[in-house]
N, C-alpha and C positions, 0 to 999 in steps of 0.2 A: 504147670508153670509155663510151658511153651505156649499153651492156648491163651493164657493170660497175657503174655508178651505180644503175641500176634494180634490179640484183640486190642491191646493198647496202641500198637503201631497203626493198626487199621483206623482206630478212632482218631488218632492224631492226623493221619493223612486226610481223612474225611473232613476234619475240622479245618485243616490247612486249605483244602480245595474250596471249602465254603468261604473262608476268609478271603482268598484270592478273588473268587467270583464276586464277593461283596465289594471289594476294593475297586474292581473294574467297573462295577455298576455305579458305585459312588462317583468315580472319576467321570464317567459318561454323563451322569446326572448333573454334575458340576459344569461340564461343558455345555450342556443344554441350557442350564439356567443363566450362565454368563455369556453364552454365544461365542466364547473363545476356546480354542483348542490348546492355548498356552496360558495356563493359570499360575504356573510356578516355573522357576528355572529348570528344575529337574524334568519337566515334561519333555523338553527338547532344547538343550543348551545352545546349540547352533542356531536354531530357529528363533529363540528368544533374543540372541545377539543380533540377528538380522532384523528382527522387528524393532529393536531399540535404535538401530542405525537408520531404518526407514522413518521412524518417528522423529529423529533428529533432522533428517532431510526435510520432512514435512514442516517442522517448526521454522527452519531456515527459509524455506520457500514462502511460508506465510508471512514472515517478516519482510522478505523482499517484496511481496505483493503490497504490504502496507506502505513500503517506501515508494513503490510505483504509484499507488493511489494518491499519496501525498504530493508527489511530483506532478501528477496529472492535474490535481486540484490547483496547485500553485501555478502551473502553466496556463490553465483556463482563466484564473483570476488575472494573471499578467496580461493575457491577450485582451481581456475585457477592458482593462485599464488603458492599454495602448490604443484600443479602438476609440475609447472616449477622448483620449488625447489627440488622436489623428483627426477626429471629427471637429474638435475645437480648433485645431490648427488650420484645417481646411476652411472653416468659417472665417478665421482671422485673415487668411489669404484673400478671400472674397472682399472682406472689408478693406484690406490694404489697397487692392485694385481700385475700389471705389474712392478711397481717400487720396490716391495718387493722381487722379484726373485733375485737369486744370480747373474744371468747374467746381470742384469741391474746395472747401476752405472755410475758415471760421467756424460757425456753428455746426455744419455737417461733420467736420473733423473732430470737433469736441464730442459729438454724440458717438461717433465711431470709437473715439478714445475710451469713452465710458464703457462701451460694450467690450472692447478689447481687454480693458482692465478686468472686467468680470470673467472673461474667458481665460485669462491668465490664472486667475484664482481657481477656476474650475479645473484647469490642467494640473495645478499643484494638488488640488483635492484628489484627483484621479491617481496621481503619483503617490499619494499617501495611503492608498488602499492596503488593507490587511488581509491575510489568509490565515485562518486558525490562530488569530491573535498576534500574528507577526507581520511587520511591514515588509512588503515584498520587494521594494526597491532600495533597501538599506544595506545591501551586502549581507555580511554575517552579523551586522549590528542591528538585528531585527527588532529590538525593543525601542529604537529611536526613530521618531518621525523624520523622514528624509527632507521634507521641505516645509517652510513656514508659509501658510496661506495668509495673504495680506501683509506679509513682512518681507524680510530679506530673501533674495533668490539663492543664497548659498546652500550648498548641499550639507545637511547636518550630520549624516551618519559618518561613522569613523572610517569606513572603507567601502569598496565596491567588490569585495572578494566573492568568489563563487560559493554557493551552497551545493554540496554534493550529496547524492543519494545512491546507494548501492542497489543496482537493479538485476544483478546476476553475480555469480561467483567471480570476484575480482573485477567486476564491471561497474563503473560509476558514471553518473551523468550530472551535469550542472543544471539545476532547475530554476535558477534566478537570473535576473538581469540587474546590473548596477544602475542606480538612479542617475549618475553622471553620464552614463552611456545613453540615457533617454533624453534628459533635459539639460545636461551640462552642469557646471559648477557655479553658475550665476554670472561669471565673467566671460565664459565661452559656451558654445553649444546653443541649443534651441532656445533656452530661456533667455539668454543674452540677446538673441535676435528678437524675440518677442518684446523684451523690455525696450530695445532700441526702436521698435515700431511704435510703441506707446509714446516714447519721447518725441519721435518725429511728428506724430499726430498732435501732440500737445504743443509742439513748436510750429505747427501749420506748415511743415516742410514737405511738399508734394514730391519734389525731385528725390529727396532721400528715401521716401516711401517706395518710389519706383525701383530703387536699387535693392530694396528689402525683399522683393518678390522672388528673386533668384535665391536669396539666402533661405527663404521659407521653403522653396522647392527642395533645396539641399537638406533641410531639416526633415521634410516629409520623406525624402528618400532614406534618410537614416532611420526614421521610425518604421518604414516598410521593411528595411533590412532586419531590424530587431524583431519585428513581428514574424518575419519568415524564419528567423532563428528559433523563436519560441514555438512556432508551428512544427518545425522539424524535431524539436525536443519532444513535443507532445506525441508526434507520430512514433518516435522511438520508444517512448514510454508505453504507448498503446500496444506496440508489437511485443514489448517485454511482458506486458500483462497477459497477452494471449499465450505467449510461450510458457509463462509460469503457471497459468491455469492448466495447460496441457500436461506439464510436468507434475503438478500436484495430483491430477487425475490418475496419471500412470503410477505415481508413488502410492497413492491411496489404494489402487487396485492390487499392487504388489503386497502392501501391508495386509490387506484383507485376505489374500491368498496365503500369507504366512501365518497369521494368527487367528483368523475367524474359522469357526467350526462349520463343517458341512452338515447342516441341520437334518437333511434327509438321511444321510448315512448314520449320523449320530442317533437318530430315532430308531433306525433299524438295529443298530448295535445295542441300544438300550433295551429293546424288546428281547433280543437274543440273550443278552446277559441276565435280564430279569428271569427269563424262562430257565436259563442254566442254573441260576441261584436256587430257584424254587425246586428244580429237579434234584440238585445236590442236597438240599435240605430233606427232601422226601426220601432220597436214597440213603442218606446218612441215618435217618431215624429208623430205618429197617436194618441197617448193617450194624449200627452201634447199639449195644444193649442198653446202656444208660442214655438218657436224653441229651440232646445237644446243650441244653441249659445246664445240665450237670457238669459237663466238661467246661463250660464257660465259667462256672463257679469254682 
């Protein structure tokens, strides 16, 4: 009786050892196939929690990067539009100087007026530019065209409010410029000055045109100030992009160290565990009278 009990205990121990070795081998095999050392919460609850936290940080960082990229694209489009407007205003200034001379008059001023009228329309067209389907100079009312080309000089959008983008934890930056800040509202600002120039040309008023040169210079100074502001915003966004890329790289490295398997070590463990299982099966077949399959049945 004692012999039978000892034999049963030994058989169970052998079977248990084989099962443990088999489970270890299976776990290592899963790690090798998935490339991850964390395949379920029970593998390492603390490490799984840490990995989830790092993944959340990665997702937030990637969203911030999208915000920065959107802001940079918006700023580039804004600067291109302001460059076109500045070039047109500079050309109008040259024409005003020509039209303001005593020798100019009649037909020459009529021709200048025609060109100035076309340049005013081109300025409005530049101010109506879109980025990703949104009017960039319409404040937060981005679905409304800010200016009527060939029509009224009034500002059409509902506001000049700033559009903000989060570029860091708790850090936001305004990416847009209001249309009134650039061209005015039709009765004041640069557009009013340009419309006054056109009227003076049509009225053949050289003296009035001479006074408009200083006003144009003031308008150009305003445009340059806005462009400097846009440039500063772009530089800030570019710095944020570099910082976020570095942070993403660091987070990705930490995530890899937390959840990725060391393939070299896992391969060695797999070989050792496989050999251990085979040795256990061979030893068990000699120790246990009945076969291992009999016990499994």
